[in-house]
PDB file of N, H, CA, C and O in Angstrom:
ATOM      1  N   MET A   1      77.962  45.067 -65.226  1.00  0.00           N
ATOM      2  CA  MET A   1      76.899  44.585 -65.010  1.00  0.00           C
ATOM      3  C   MET A   1      77.120  43.368 -64.147  1.00  0.00           C
ATOM      4  O   MET A   1      76.416  43.141 -63.163  1.00  0.00           O
ATOM      5  N   LYS A   2      77.887  42.767 -64.447  1.00  0.00           N
ATOM      6  H   LYS A   2      78.458  42.952 -65.246  1.00  0.00           H
ATOM      7  CA  LYS A   2      78.497  41.304 -63.748  1.00  0.00           C
ATOM      8  C   LYS A   2      78.541  41.754 -62.410  1.00  0.00           C
ATOM      9  O   LYS A   2      77.749  41.207 -61.644  1.00  0.00           O
ATOM     10  N   ASN A   3      79.259  42.595 -61.971  1.00  0.00           N
ATOM     11  H   ASN A   3      79.903  43.040 -62.593  1.00  0.00           H
ATOM     12  CA  ASN A   3      79.723  42.870 -60.734  1.00  0.00           C
ATOM     13  C   ASN A   3      78.420  42.950 -59.988  1.00  0.00           C
ATOM     14  O   ASN A   3      78.049  42.192 -59.093  1.00  0.00           O
ATOM     15  N   ILE A   4      77.710  44.100 -60.547  1.00  0.00           N
ATOM     16  H   ILE A   4      78.012  44.716 -61.274  1.00  0.00           H
ATOM     17  CA  ILE A   4      76.387  44.334 -60.024  1.00  0.00           C
ATOM     18  C   ILE A   4      75.663  43.282 -59.267  1.00  0.00           C
ATOM     19  O   ILE A   4      75.182  43.147 -58.142  1.00  0.00           O
ATOM     20  N   ILE A   5      75.803  42.515 -60.482  1.00  0.00           N
ATOM     21  H   ILE A   5      76.194  42.625 -61.396  1.00  0.00           H
ATOM     22  CA  ILE A   5      74.613  41.170 -60.193  1.00  0.00           C
ATOM     23  C   ILE A   5      74.936  40.453 -58.983  1.00  0.00           C
ATOM     24  O   ILE A   5      74.179  40.202 -58.045  1.00  0.00           O
ATOM     25  N   VAL A   6      76.587  40.049 -59.171  1.00  0.00           N
ATOM     26  H   VAL A   6      77.201  40.253 -59.933  1.00  0.00           H
ATOM     27  CA  VAL A   6      77.062  39.284 -58.009  1.00  0.00           C
ATOM     28  C   VAL A   6      76.932  40.312 -56.662  1.00  0.00           C
ATOM     29  O   VAL A   6      76.173  39.810 -55.832  1.00  0.00           O
ATOM     30  N   SER A   7      77.366  41.350 -56.324  1.00  0.00           N
ATOM     31  H   SER A   7      77.982  41.758 -56.998  1.00  0.00           H
ATOM     32  CA  SER A   7      77.239  41.886 -54.904  1.00  0.00           C
ATOM     33  C   SER A   7      75.678  42.075 -54.771  1.00  0.00           C
ATOM     34  O   SER A   7      75.311  42.750 -53.809  1.00  0.00           O
ATOM     35  N   VAL A   8      74.912  41.670 -55.440  1.00  0.00           N
ATOM     36  H   VAL A   8      75.211  41.121 -56.221  1.00  0.00           H
ATOM     37  CA  VAL A   8      73.464  41.749 -54.947  1.00  0.00           C
ATOM     38  C   VAL A   8      72.787  40.599 -54.831  1.00  0.00           C
ATOM     39  O   VAL A   8      71.839  40.596 -54.045  1.00  0.00           O
ATOM     40  N   ILE A   9      72.999  39.791 -55.320  1.00  0.00           N
ATOM     41  H   ILE A   9      73.768  39.793 -55.958  1.00  0.00           H
ATOM     42  CA  ILE A   9      72.662  38.208 -54.850  1.00  0.00           C
ATOM     43  C   ILE A   9      74.222  38.026 -53.154  1.00  0.00           C
ATOM     44  O   ILE A   9      73.993  37.259 -52.218  1.00  0.00           O
ATOM     45  N   LEU A  10      75.478  38.829 -53.207  1.00  0.00           N
ATOM     46  H   LEU A  10      75.664  39.451 -53.967  1.00  0.00           H
ATOM     47  CA  LEU A  10      75.815  38.698 -52.116  1.00  0.00           C
ATOM     48  C   LEU A  10      75.239  39.251 -50.766  1.00  0.00           C
ATOM     49  O   LEU A  10      75.245  38.599 -49.721  1.00  0.00           O
ATOM     50  N   LEU A  11      74.833  40.284 -50.871  1.00  0.00           N
ATOM     51  H   LEU A  11      74.828  40.814 -51.720  1.00  0.00           H
ATOM     52  CA  LEU A  11      74.057  41.183 -50.078  1.00  0.00           C
ATOM     53  C   LEU A  11      72.794  40.548 -49.387  1.00  0.00           C
ATOM     54  O   LEU A  11      72.431  40.722 -48.224  1.00  0.00           O
ATOM     55  N   PHE A  12      72.172  39.731 -50.415  1.00  0.00           N
ATOM     56  H   PHE A  12      72.467  39.590 -51.360  1.00  0.00           H
ATOM     57  CA  PHE A  12      70.341  39.426 -49.833  1.00  0.00           C
ATOM     58  C   PHE A  12      71.247  37.680 -49.050  1.00  0.00           C
ATOM     59  O   PHE A  12      70.690  37.224 -48.051  1.00  0.00           O
ATOM     60  N   VAL A  13      72.632  36.847 -49.630  1.00  0.00           N
ATOM     61  H   VAL A  13      73.084  37.217 -50.442  1.00  0.00           H
ATOM     62  CA  VAL A  13      72.840  35.844 -48.937  1.00  0.00           C
ATOM     63  C   VAL A  13      72.946  36.439 -47.610  1.00  0.00           C
ATOM     64  O   VAL A  13      72.208  35.950 -46.753  1.00  0.00           O
ATOM     65  N   ALA A  14      73.878  37.597 -47.195  1.00  0.00           N
ATOM     66  H   ALA A  14      74.477  37.994 -47.890  1.00  0.00           H
ATOM     67  CA  ALA A  14      74.668  38.101 -46.141  1.00  0.00           C
ATOM     68  C   ALA A  14      73.366  38.453 -44.861  1.00  0.00           C
ATOM     69  O   ALA A  14      73.351  38.211 -43.654  1.00  0.00           O
ATOM     70  N   THR A  15      72.241  39.195 -45.876  1.00  0.00           N
ATOM     71  H   THR A  15      72.254  39.392 -46.856  1.00  0.00           H
ATOM     72  CA  THR A  15      70.912  38.974 -44.893  1.00  0.00           C
ATOM     73  C   THR A  15      69.987  38.132 -44.675  1.00  0.00           C
ATOM     74  O   THR A  15      69.247  38.311 -43.708  1.00  0.00           O
ATOM     75  N   ILE A  16      69.836  37.148 -45.425  1.00  0.00           N
ATOM     76  H   ILE A  16      70.437  37.002 -46.211  1.00  0.00           H
ATOM     77  CA  ILE A  16      68.856  35.916 -44.495  1.00  0.00           C
ATOM     78  C   ILE A  16      70.293  35.210 -43.848  1.00  0.00           C
ATOM     79  O   ILE A  16      70.044  34.746 -42.736  1.00  0.00           O
ATOM     80  N   ALA A  17      71.250  35.075 -44.119  1.00  0.00           N
ATOM     81  H   ALA A  17      71.453  35.452 -45.023  1.00  0.00           H
ATOM     82  CA  ALA A  17      72.284  34.476 -42.903  1.00  0.00           C
ATOM     83  C   ALA A  17      72.211  35.334 -41.427  1.00  0.00           C
ATOM     84  O   ALA A  17      72.039  34.614 -40.444  1.00  0.00           O
ATOM     85  N   GLN A  18      72.295  36.424 -41.239  1.00  0.00           N
ATOM     86  H   GLN A  18      72.435  37.009 -42.038  1.00  0.00           H
ATOM     87  CA  GLN A  18      72.569  36.844 -40.348  1.00  0.00           C
ATOM     88  C   GLN A  18      71.006  37.581 -39.731  1.00  0.00           C
ATOM     89  O   GLN A  18      70.905  38.451 -38.867  1.00  0.00           O
ATOM     90  N   GLY A  19      69.979  36.949 -40.443  1.00  0.00           N
ATOM     91  H   GLY A  19      70.060  36.242 -41.145  1.00  0.00           H
ATOM     92  CA  GLY A  19      68.741  37.867 -40.246  1.00  0.00           C
ATOM     93  C   GLY A  19      67.813  36.752 -39.212  1.00  0.00           C
ATOM     94  O   GLY A  19      66.663  36.965 -38.829  1.00  0.00           O
ATOM     95  N   GLN A  20      68.728  35.413 -38.857  1.00  0.00           N
ATOM     96  H   GLN A  20      69.662  35.240 -39.169  1.00  0.00           H
ATOM     97  CA  GLN A  20      67.735  34.777 -38.152  1.00  0.00           C
ATOM     98  C   GLN A  20      68.782  34.259 -36.521  1.00  0.00           C
ATOM     99  O   GLN A  20      69.976  33.977 -36.425  1.00  0.00           O
ATOM    100  N   GLN A  21      67.881  34.307 -35.654  1.00  0.00           N
ATOM    101  H   GLN A  21      66.911  34.536 -35.733  1.00  0.00           H
ATOM    102  CA  GLN A  21      68.554  33.873 -34.436  1.00  0.00           C
ATOM    103  C   GLN A  21      67.961  32.128 -34.181  1.00  0.00           C
ATOM    104  O   GLN A  21      66.793  31.781 -34.351  1.00  0.00           O
ATOM    105  N   SER A  22      69.073  31.234 -33.753  1.00  0.00           N
ATOM    106  H   SER A  22      70.023  31.516 -33.615  1.00  0.00           H
ATOM    107  CA  SER A  22      68.678  29.856 -33.158  1.00  0.00           C
ATOM    108  C   SER A  22      67.820  29.722 -32.149  1.00  0.00           C
ATOM    109  O   SER A  22      67.889  30.464 -31.170  1.00  0.00           O
ATOM    110  N   LEU A  23      67.155  29.023 -32.230  1.00  0.00           N
ATOM    111  H   LEU A  23      67.099  28.420 -33.026  1.00  0.00           H
ATOM    112  CA  LEU A  23      65.921  28.269 -31.092  1.00  0.00           C
ATOM    113  C   LEU A  23      66.533  28.998 -29.424  1.00  0.00           C
ATOM    114  O   LEU A  23      65.824  29.698 -28.702  1.00  0.00           O
ATOM    115  N   TYR A  24      67.635  28.698 -29.192  1.00  0.00           N
ATOM    116  H   TYR A  24      68.210  28.129 -29.779  1.00  0.00           H
ATOM    117  CA  TYR A  24      68.249  29.235 -28.160  1.00  0.00           C
ATOM    118  C   TYR A  24      69.120  30.497 -27.956  1.00  0.00           C
ATOM    119  O   TYR A  24      69.704  30.812 -26.918  1.00  0.00           O
ATOM    120  N   GLU A  25      69.103  31.193 -29.187  1.00  0.00           N
ATOM    121  H   GLU A  25      68.629  30.937 -30.029  1.00  0.00           H
ATOM    122  CA  GLU A  25      69.442  32.524 -28.563  1.00  0.00           C
ATOM    123  C   GLU A  25      67.952  33.290 -28.526  1.00  0.00           C
ATOM    124  O   GLU A  25      67.744  34.372 -27.975  1.00  0.00           O
ATOM    125  N   THR A  26      67.387  32.826 -28.934  1.00  0.00           N
ATOM    126  H   THR A  26      67.556  31.948 -29.382  1.00  0.00           H
ATOM    127  CA  THR A  26      65.812  33.565 -29.131  1.00  0.00           C
ATOM    128  C   THR A  26      65.153  32.935 -27.040  1.00  0.00           C
ATOM    129  O   THR A  26      64.778  33.570 -26.054  1.00  0.00           O
ATOM    130  N   LEU A  27      65.230  32.372 -27.154  1.00  0.00           N
ATOM    131  H   LEU A  27      65.534  31.856 -27.954  1.00  0.00           H
ATOM    132  CA  LEU A  27      64.865  31.961 -25.277  1.00  0.00           C
ATOM    133  C   LEU A  27      65.832  32.464 -24.671  1.00  0.00           C
ATOM    134  O   LEU A  27      65.580  32.247 -23.486  1.00  0.00           O
ATOM    135  N   GLN A  28      67.098  33.178 -24.755  1.00  0.00           N
ATOM    136  H   GLN A  28      67.303  33.354 -25.718  1.00  0.00           H
ATOM    137  CA  GLN A  28      67.474  33.634 -24.158  1.00  0.00           C
ATOM    138  C   GLN A  28      67.296  34.811 -23.851  1.00  0.00           C
ATOM    139  O   GLN A  28      67.163  35.180 -22.684  1.00  0.00           O
ATOM    140  N   ALA A  29      67.261  35.751 -25.089  1.00  0.00           N
ATOM    141  H   ALA A  29      67.369  35.451 -26.037  1.00  0.00           H
ATOM    142  CA  ALA A  29      66.666  36.675 -24.895  1.00  0.00           C
ATOM    143  C   ALA A  29      65.693  37.412 -24.224  1.00  0.00           C
ATOM    144  O   ALA A  29      65.594  38.580 -23.849  1.00  0.00           O
ATOM    145  N   ASN A  30      64.801  36.120 -24.160  1.00  0.00           N
ATOM    146  H   ASN A  30      64.881  35.171 -24.465  1.00  0.00           H
ATOM    147  CA  ASN A  30      62.996  36.476 -23.575  1.00  0.00           C
ATOM    148  C   ASN A  30      63.252  36.315 -21.939  1.00  0.00           C
ATOM    149  O   ASN A  30      62.257  36.428 -21.224  1.00  0.00           O
ATOM    150  N   GLY A  31      64.539  36.057 -21.314  1.00  0.00           N
ATOM    151  H   GLY A  31      65.348  35.966 -21.895  1.00  0.00           H
ATOM    152  CA  GLY A  31      64.697  36.223 -20.073  1.00  0.00           C
ATOM    153  C   GLY A  31      64.589  34.176 -19.394  1.00  0.00           C
ATOM    154  O   GLY A  31      64.187  33.160 -19.962  1.00  0.00           O
ATOM    155  N   GLU A  32      65.042  34.363 -18.308  1.00  0.00           N
ATOM    156  H   GLU A  32      65.368  35.188 -17.847  1.00  0.00           H
ATOM    157  CA  GLU A  32      64.732  33.082 -17.573  1.00  0.00           C
ATOM    158  C   GLU A  32      63.398  33.373 -17.122  1.00  0.00           C
ATOM    159  O   GLU A  32      63.056  32.453 -16.379  1.00  0.00           O
ATOM    160  N   THR A  33      62.332  34.382 -17.252  1.00  0.00           N
ATOM    161  H   THR A  33      62.610  35.129 -17.856  1.00  0.00           H
ATOM    162  CA  THR A  33      61.058  34.052 -16.730  1.00  0.00           C
ATOM    163  C   THR A  33      60.306  34.023 -17.406  1.00  0.00           C
ATOM    164  O   THR A  33      59.178  33.981 -16.915  1.00  0.00           O
ATOM    165  N   ALA A  34      60.396  34.026 -18.682  1.00  0.00           N
ATOM    166  H   ALA A  34      61.312  34.060 -19.081  1.00  0.00           H
ATOM    167  CA  ALA A  34      59.478  33.990 -20.004  1.00  0.00           C
ATOM    168  C   ALA A  34      58.630  32.785 -19.394  1.00  0.00           C
ATOM    169  O   ALA A  34      59.032  31.872 -18.672  1.00  0.00           O
ATOM    170  N   ILE A  35      57.271  33.043 -19.908  1.00  0.00           N
ATOM    171  H   ILE A  35      56.944  33.784 -20.494  1.00  0.00           H
ATOM    172  CA  ILE A  35      55.984  31.805 -20.107  1.00  0.00           C
ATOM    173  C   ILE A  35      55.836  31.675 -21.365  1.00  0.00           C
ATOM    174  O   ILE A  35      55.651  32.661 -22.079  1.00  0.00           O
ATOM    175  N   TYR A  36      55.877  30.796 -21.706  1.00  0.00           N
ATOM    176  H   TYR A  36      56.027  29.995 -21.126  1.00  0.00           H
ATOM    177  CA  TYR A  36      55.281  30.937 -23.191  1.00  0.00           C
ATOM    178  C   TYR A  36      54.052  29.764 -23.254  1.00  0.00           C
ATOM    179  O   TYR A  36      54.020  28.619 -22.802  1.00  0.00           O
ATOM    180  N   GLU A  37      53.196  30.447 -23.910  1.00  0.00           N
ATOM    181  H   GLU A  37      53.222  31.377 -24.277  1.00  0.00           H
ATOM    182  CA  GLU A  37      51.608  30.210 -23.923  1.00  0.00           C
ATOM    183  C   GLU A  37      51.080  29.413 -25.415  1.00  0.00           C
ATOM    184  O   GLU A  37      51.305  30.033 -26.454  1.00  0.00           O
ATOM    185  N   GLY A  38      50.616  28.502 -25.484  1.00  0.00           N
ATOM    186  H   GLY A  38      50.433  27.998 -24.640  1.00  0.00           H
ATOM    187  CA  GLY A  38      49.918  27.671 -26.727  1.00  0.00           C
ATOM    188  C   GLY A  38      48.055  28.230 -26.704  1.00  0.00           C
ATOM    189  O   GLY A  38      47.153  28.354 -25.876  1.00  0.00           O
ATOM    190  N   PHE A  39      48.220  28.380 -27.818  1.00  0.00           N
ATOM    191  H   PHE A  39      48.953  28.279 -28.491  1.00  0.00           H
ATOM    192  CA  PHE A  39      46.921  28.284 -28.338  1.00  0.00           C
ATOM    193  C   PHE A  39      46.012  27.853 -28.905  1.00  0.00           C
ATOM    194  O   PHE A  39      46.816  28.303 -29.722  1.00  0.00           O
ATOM    195  N   CYS A  40      44.750  27.248 -29.577  1.00  0.00           N
ATOM    196  H   CYS A  40      44.097  26.883 -28.913  1.00  0.00           H
ATOM    197  CA  CYS A  40      44.364  27.031 -30.371  1.00  0.00           C
ATOM    198  C   CYS A  40      42.748  26.473 -30.576  1.00  0.00           C
ATOM    199  O   CYS A  40      42.390  26.459 -29.398  1.00  0.00           O
ATOM    200  N   GLY A  41      41.499  25.980 -31.414  1.00  0.00           N
ATOM    201  H   GLY A  41      41.790  25.991 -32.370  1.00  0.00           H
ATOM    202  CA  GLY A  41      40.916  26.625 -31.545  1.00  0.00           C
ATOM    203  C   GLY A  41      40.293  27.719 -32.314  1.00  0.00           C
ATOM    204  O   GLY A  41      39.192  28.146 -31.965  1.00  0.00           O
ATOM    205  N   LEU A  42      41.112  28.359 -33.658  1.00  0.00           N
ATOM    206  H   LEU A  42      42.007  28.013 -33.941  1.00  0.00           H
ATOM    207  CA  LEU A  42      41.158  28.590 -33.776  1.00  0.00           C
ATOM    208  C   LEU A  42      39.856  29.177 -34.954  1.00  0.00           C
ATOM    209  O   LEU A  42      39.559  28.589 -35.995  1.00  0.00           O
ATOM    210  N   GLU A  43      39.108  30.710 -34.351  1.00  0.00           N
ATOM    211  H   GLU A  43      39.349  31.187 -33.506  1.00  0.00           H
ATOM    212  CA  GLU A  43      37.753  30.765 -35.070  1.00  0.00           C
ATOM    213  C   GLU A  43      37.841  31.984 -36.147  1.00  0.00           C
ATOM    214  O   GLU A  43      38.351  33.078 -35.907  1.00  0.00           O
ATOM    215  N   ALA A  44      37.254  31.595 -37.362  1.00  0.00           N
ATOM    216  H   ALA A  44      36.839  30.706 -37.557  1.00  0.00           H
ATOM    217  CA  ALA A  44      37.094  33.094 -38.165  1.00  0.00           C
ATOM    218  C   ALA A  44      35.884  33.614 -37.775  1.00  0.00           C
ATOM    219  O   ALA A  44      34.844  32.963 -37.677  1.00  0.00           O
ATOM    220  N   ASN A  45      36.049  35.079 -37.498  1.00  0.00           N
ATOM    221  H   ASN A  45      36.894  35.608 -37.578  1.00  0.00           H
ATOM    222  CA  ASN A  45      35.523  36.190 -37.355  1.00  0.00           C
ATOM    223  C   ASN A  45      34.155  36.649 -38.721  1.00  0.00           C
ATOM    224  O   ASN A  45      32.984  36.999 -38.578  1.00  0.00           O
ATOM    225  N   GLY A  46      34.706  36.509 -39.534  1.00  0.00           N
ATOM    226  H   GLY A  46      35.657  36.224 -39.650  1.00  0.00           H
ATOM    227  CA  GLY A  46      34.271  36.734 -40.939  1.00  0.00           C
ATOM    228  C   GLY A  46      34.542  38.045 -41.305  1.00  0.00           C
ATOM    229  O   GLY A  46      33.910  38.408 -42.297  1.00  0.00           O
ATOM    230  N   ASP A  47      35.492  39.096 -40.678  1.00  0.00           N
ATOM    231  H   ASP A  47      36.006  38.801 -39.873  1.00  0.00           H
ATOM    232  CA  ASP A  47      36.050  40.592 -40.832  1.00  0.00           C
ATOM    233  C   ASP A  47      37.091  40.185 -41.366  1.00  0.00           C
ATOM    234  O   ASP A  47      37.325  40.655 -42.479  1.00  0.00           O
ATOM    235  N   GLY A  48      37.912  39.356 -40.890  1.00  0.00           N
ATOM    236  H   GLY A  48      37.722  38.974 -39.986  1.00  0.00           H
ATOM    237  CA  GLY A  48      39.403  38.929 -40.905  1.00  0.00           C
ATOM    238  C   GLY A  48      40.108  39.453 -40.108  1.00  0.00           C
ATOM    239  O   GLY A  48      41.001  40.278 -40.298  1.00  0.00           O
ATOM    240  N   THR A  49      39.630  38.862 -38.883  1.00  0.00           N
ATOM    241  H   THR A  49      38.904  38.192 -38.729  1.00  0.00           H
ATOM    242  CA  THR A  49      40.204  38.833 -37.521  1.00  0.00           C
ATOM    243  C   THR A  49      39.449  37.399 -37.081  1.00  0.00           C
ATOM    244  O   THR A  49      38.332  37.035 -37.447  1.00  0.00           O
ATOM    245  N   TYR A  50      40.244  36.788 -36.318  1.00  0.00           N
ATOM    246  H   TYR A  50      41.151  37.083 -36.020  1.00  0.00           H
ATOM    247  CA  TYR A  50      40.209  35.521 -35.351  1.00  0.00           C
ATOM    248  C   TYR A  50      40.070  35.347 -34.279  1.00  0.00           C
ATOM    249  O   TYR A  50      40.793  36.164 -33.709  1.00  0.00           O
ATOM    250  N   ASN A  51      39.397  34.563 -33.346  1.00  0.00           N
ATOM    251  H   ASN A  51      38.810  33.899 -33.810  1.00  0.00           H
ATOM    252  CA  ASN A  51      39.380  34.433 -32.139  1.00  0.00           C
ATOM    253  C   ASN A  51      40.080  33.155 -31.317  1.00  0.00           C
ATOM    254  O   ASN A  51      39.507  32.217 -31.873  1.00  0.00           O
ATOM    255  N   PHE A  52      40.634  32.780 -30.703  1.00  0.00           N
ATOM    256  H   PHE A  52      41.099  33.541 -30.252  1.00  0.00           H
ATOM    257  CA  PHE A  52      41.348  31.644 -30.258  1.00  0.00           C
ATOM    258  C   PHE A  52      40.145  31.504 -28.981  1.00  0.00           C
ATOM    259  O   PHE A  52      39.807  32.289 -28.095  1.00  0.00           O
ATOM    260  N   THR A  53      39.655  30.013 -29.376  1.00  0.00           N
ATOM    261  H   THR A  53      39.930  29.375 -30.096  1.00  0.00           H
ATOM    262  CA  THR A  53      38.332  29.653 -28.172  1.00  0.00           C
ATOM    263  C   THR A  53      39.056  28.418 -27.189  1.00  0.00           C
ATOM    264  O   THR A  53      38.346  27.756 -26.431  1.00  0.00           O
ATOM    265  N   GLU A  54      40.344  28.220 -27.276  1.00  0.00           N
ATOM    266  H   GLU A  54      40.921  28.758 -27.891  1.00  0.00           H
ATOM    267  CA  GLU A  54      40.801  26.892 -26.225  1.00  0.00           C
ATOM    268  C   GLU A  54      42.279  27.805 -26.423  1.00  0.00           C
ATOM    269  O   GLU A  54      42.624  28.511 -27.371  1.00  0.00           O
ATOM    270  N   SER A  55      42.988  27.490 -25.140  1.00  0.00           N
ATOM    271  H   SER A  55      42.708  26.916 -24.370  1.00  0.00           H
ATOM    272  CA  SER A  55      44.474  27.560 -24.433  1.00  0.00           C
ATOM    273  C   SER A  55      45.085  26.313 -24.167  1.00  0.00           C
ATOM    274  O   SER A  55      44.699  25.323 -23.546  1.00  0.00           O
ATOM    275  N   ALA A  56      46.056  26.567 -24.737  1.00  0.00           N
ATOM    276  H   ALA A  56      46.369  27.371 -25.241  1.00  0.00           H
ATOM    277  CA  ALA A  56      46.905  25.120 -24.354  1.00  0.00           C
ATOM    278  C   ALA A  56      47.838  25.285 -23.057  1.00  0.00           C
ATOM    279  O   ALA A  56      47.825  26.447 -22.651  1.00  0.00           O
ATOM    280  N   PRO A  57      48.545  24.525 -22.397  1.00  0.00           N
ATOM    281  CA  PRO A  57      48.892  25.087 -20.508  1.00  0.00           C
ATOM    282  C   PRO A  57      50.039  26.003 -21.083  1.00  0.00           C
ATOM    283  O   PRO A  57      50.421  26.269 -22.222  1.00  0.00           O
ATOM    284  N   ALA A  58      50.375  26.325 -19.980  1.00  0.00           N
ATOM    285  H   ALA A  58      50.065  26.109 -19.054  1.00  0.00           H
ATOM    286  CA  ALA A  58      51.657  27.591 -20.290  1.00  0.00           C
ATOM    287  C   ALA A  58      52.859  26.908 -20.043  1.00  0.00           C
ATOM    288  O   ALA A  58      52.671  26.100 -19.132  1.00  0.00           O
ATOM    289  N   VAL A  59      54.097  26.882 -20.491  1.00  0.00           N
ATOM    290  H   VAL A  59      54.250  27.538 -21.230  1.00  0.00           H
ATOM    291  CA  VAL A  59      55.298  26.492 -20.021  1.00  0.00           C
ATOM    292  C   VAL A  59      56.238  27.344 -19.900  1.00  0.00           C
ATOM    293  O   VAL A  59      56.416  28.449 -20.412  1.00  0.00           O
ATOM    294  N   ASN A  60      57.115  26.428 -18.815  1.00  0.00           N
ATOM    295  H   ASN A  60      56.970  25.531 -18.399  1.00  0.00           H
ATOM    296  CA  ASN A  60      58.545  27.533 -19.021  1.00  0.00           C
ATOM    297  C   ASN A  60      59.636  26.862 -19.226  1.00  0.00           C
ATOM    298  O   ASN A  60      59.632  25.675 -18.898  1.00  0.00           O
ATOM    299  N   ILE A  61      60.591  27.325 -19.694  1.00  0.00           N
ATOM    300  H   ILE A  61      60.594  28.289 -19.960  1.00  0.00           H
ATOM    301  CA  ILE A  61      61.892  26.696 -21.044  1.00  0.00           C
ATOM    302  C   ILE A  61      62.871  27.286 -19.920  1.00  0.00           C
ATOM    303  O   ILE A  61      62.839  28.466 -19.573  1.00  0.00           O
ATOM    304  N   THR A  62      63.595  26.489 -19.483  1.00  0.00           N
ATOM    305  H   THR A  62      63.621  25.530 -19.765  1.00  0.00           H
ATOM    306  CA  THR A  62      64.963  26.571 -18.972  1.00  0.00           C
ATOM    307  C   THR A  62      66.067  26.625 -20.196  1.00  0.00           C
ATOM    308  O   THR A  62      65.548  26.032 -21.141  1.00  0.00           O
ATOM    309  N   VAL A  63      67.171  27.021 -20.504  1.00  0.00           N
ATOM    310  H   VAL A  63      67.592  27.503 -19.736  1.00  0.00           H
ATOM    311  CA  VAL A  63      68.089  26.845 -21.466  1.00  0.00           C
ATOM    312  C   VAL A  63      69.151  26.192 -20.024  1.00  0.00           C
ATOM    313  O   VAL A  63      68.963  26.595 -18.876  1.00  0.00           O
ATOM    314  N   ILE A  64      69.912  25.462 -20.274  1.00  0.00           N
ATOM    315  H   ILE A  64      70.065  25.135 -21.207  1.00  0.00           H
ATOM    316  CA  ILE A  64      71.411  25.051 -19.669  1.00  0.00           C
ATOM    317  C   ILE A  64      72.256  24.955 -20.338  1.00  0.00           C
ATOM    318  O   ILE A  64      72.136  24.574 -21.502  1.00  0.00           O
ATOM    319  N   LYS A  65      73.138  25.210 -19.901  1.00  0.00           N
ATOM    320  H   LYS A  65      73.235  25.519 -18.955  1.00  0.00           H
ATOM    321  CA  LYS A  65      74.569  25.300 -20.267  1.00  0.00           C
ATOM    322  C   LYS A  65      75.446  24.673 -19.424  1.00  0.00           C
ATOM    323  O   LYS A  65      75.186  24.416 -18.248  1.00  0.00           O
ATOM    324  N   LEU A  66      76.852  24.325 -20.181  1.00  0.00           N
ATOM    325  H   LEU A  66      77.063  24.534 -21.135  1.00  0.00           H
ATOM    326  CA  LEU A  66      77.895  23.378 -19.500  1.00  0.00           C
ATOM    327  C   LEU A  66      78.613  24.583 -18.811  1.00  0.00           C
ATOM    328  O   LEU A  66      78.345  25.721 -19.194  1.00  0.00           O
ATOM    329  N   PRO A  67      79.518  24.374 -17.805  1.00  0.00           N
ATOM    330  CA  PRO A  67      80.568  25.123 -17.298  1.00  0.00           C
ATOM    331  C   PRO A  67      81.485  26.017 -18.089  1.00  0.00           C
ATOM    332  O   PRO A  67      82.010  27.058 -17.694  1.00  0.00           O
ATOM    333  N   THR A  68      81.595  25.440 -19.279  1.00  0.00           N
ATOM    334  H   THR A  68      81.168  24.595 -19.600  1.00  0.00           H
ATOM    335  CA  THR A  68      82.337  25.972 -20.216  1.00  0.00           C
ATOM    336  C   THR A  68      81.597  27.830 -20.850  1.00  0.00           C
ATOM    337  O   THR A  68      82.117  28.874 -21.242  1.00  0.00           O
ATOM    338  N   GLY A  69      80.017  27.284 -20.594  1.00  0.00           N
ATOM    339  H   GLY A  69      79.594  26.435 -20.275  1.00  0.00           H
ATOM    340  CA  GLY A  69      79.216  29.070 -21.424  1.00  0.00           C
ATOM    341  C   GLY A  69      78.675  28.349 -22.481  1.00  0.00           C
ATOM    342  O   GLY A  69      78.107  29.105 -23.269  1.00  0.00           O
ATOM    343  N   GLN A  70      78.621  26.916 -22.875  1.00  0.00           N
ATOM    344  H   GLN A  70      79.082  26.302 -22.234  1.00  0.00           H
ATOM    345  CA  GLN A  70      78.322  26.438 -24.670  1.00  0.00           C
ATOM    346  C   GLN A  70      76.661  25.915 -23.791  1.00  0.00           C
ATOM    347  O   GLN A  70      76.586  25.276 -22.741  1.00  0.00           O
ATOM    348  N   LEU A  71      75.725  26.338 -24.476  1.00  0.00           N
ATOM    349  H   LEU A  71      75.786  26.857 -25.328  1.00  0.00           H
ATOM    350  CA  LEU A  71      74.920  25.595 -24.551  1.00  0.00           C
ATOM    351  C   LEU A  71      74.046  24.229 -24.947  1.00  0.00           C
ATOM    352  O   LEU A  71      73.473  24.329 -26.032  1.00  0.00           O
ATOM    353  N   CYS A  72      73.932  23.473 -24.523  1.00  0.00           N
ATOM    354  H   CYS A  72      74.398  23.391 -23.642  1.00  0.00           H
ATOM    355  CA  CYS A  72      73.704  21.941 -24.392  1.00  0.00           C
ATOM    356  C   CYS A  72      72.744  21.869 -25.263  1.00  0.00           C
ATOM    357  O   CYS A  72      71.852  22.715 -25.195  1.00  0.00           O
ATOM    358  N   ARG A  73      72.714  21.226 -25.905  1.00  0.00           N
ATOM    359  H   ARG A  73      73.438  20.539 -25.960  1.00  0.00           H
ATOM    360  CA  ARG A  73      71.776  21.296 -27.131  1.00  0.00           C
ATOM    361  C   ARG A  73      70.847  19.676 -27.599  1.00  0.00           C
ATOM    362  O   ARG A  73      70.691  19.100 -28.676  1.00  0.00           O
ATOM    363  N   PHE A  74      70.438  19.414 -26.333  1.00  0.00           N
ATOM    364  H   PHE A  74      70.564  19.883 -25.459  1.00  0.00           H
ATOM    365  CA  PHE A  74      69.675  17.930 -26.666  1.00  0.00           C
ATOM    366  C   PHE A  74      68.758  17.581 -27.971  1.00  0.00           C
ATOM    367  O   PHE A  74      68.259  16.462 -28.094  1.00  0.00           O
TER     368      PHE A  74
END
């Protein structure tokens, strides 16, 4: 029984550790031409849905790499 509990805990920890990407990995996955938009001014419709009444300016994010291929993490 103790082995089963330890196995389940290790499986849970391994799943969490592998399930997340860093900010830089996510940016690279979306490509260099991705445009990120921000939204604000959230307004509830009353039926469980929401509308955004304002938008923030869109930005382009460029990931900079060293000549060795490592990401610059400023």
